[in-house]
C-alpha positions as CSV (number, residue, x, y, z in Angstrom):
1,M,134.5,74.8,-148.8
2,H,134.0,73.2,-152.2
3,G,137.8,73.3,-152.8
4,L,138.4,71.5,-149.5
5,E,135.8,69.0,-150.4
6,V,137.7,68.2,-153.5
7,E,141.0,67.9,-151.6
8,Y,139.5,65.7,-148.8
9,Y,136.9,63.8,-150.8
10,D,138.2,60.4,-149.9
11,K,138.6,61.2,-146.2
12,I,135.7,63.4,-145.1
13,N,132.0,63.2,-146.1
14,F,130.8,66.8,-146.8
15,V,127.1,67.3,-146.3
16,Y,125.3,70.6,-146.9
17,L,122.1,71.6,-145.1
18,D,119.8,74.1,-146.8
19,I,118.8,76.3,-143.9
20,D,116.1,77.9,-145.9
21,N,114.2,74.6,-146.4
22,P,111.6,74.3,-143.7
23,D,112.0,70.5,-143.7
24,N,115.4,71.0,-142.1
25,G,114.1,72.7,-139.0
26,T,114.7,69.7,-136.8
27,F,118.4,69.5,-138.0
28,K,118.9,73.2,-137.4
29,K,117.6,72.9,-133.9
30,E,119.6,69.7,-133.1
31,L,122.8,71.3,-134.4
32,G,122.2,74.6,-132.7
33,F,122.1,76.8,-135.9
34,R,122.6,80.4,-135.1
35,Y,124.1,82.2,-138.1
36,Q,125.0,81.8,-141.7
37,P,127.5,80.5,-142.6
38,Q,127.8,78.0,-139.8
39,L,130.0,75.0,-140.4
40,L,130.4,71.9,-138.3
41,L,132.8,69.0,-138.3
42,L,131.1,65.9,-136.9
43,D,132.4,62.5,-136.0
44,G,130.8,59.3,-137.2
45,D,128.3,59.3,-134.3
46,G,127.1,62.9,-135.1
47,E,129.0,64.5,-132.2
48,I,130.3,68.0,-133.0
49,L,134.1,68.1,-133.0
50,Y,134.6,71.6,-134.3
51,Q,132.2,74.4,-135.1
52,W,132.8,77.7,-137.0
53,I,130.5,80.7,-137.4
54,G,131.1,83.4,-140.0
55,P,134.0,83.6,-142.5
56,I,136.9,81.4,-141.5
57,P,140.4,81.1,-143.1
58,R,141.0,78.0,-145.1
59,E,144.0,77.1,-142.9
60,E,141.8,76.8,-139.9
61,F,139.7,74.2,-141.6
62,V,142.8,72.3,-142.8
63,A,144.2,72.3,-139.3
64,A,141.0,70.9,-137.8
65,F,140.7,68.3,-140.6
66,E,144.2,67.2,-140.1
67,D,143.8,67.0,-136.3
68,V,140.8,64.8,-136.6
69,L,142.3,62.6,-139.3
70,S,145.4,62.0,-137.3
71,Q,143.5,60.5,-134.4
C-alpha cells in the first residue's frame, strides 16, 4: 500500500487506522472492521466506495483508484 501511496499522493489521501489502539474502537465499529488487513476506499463524505479484506493484488487497487478518479 505504501508504494501506491507514493504513486497517488497528489490524488488520494491515505489514512491508516491502528486497529490495536482501543481509542479507535468507534471507527472500527463504524467502518465494519472484520479482519486484518481490511482496506477501504472512501469518498469525501466518508462513504465506502470499495472494500477489500485479506491480501489483494496491486492491480485491483489500481483499477479501483482509476475508476474513482475518472468520475
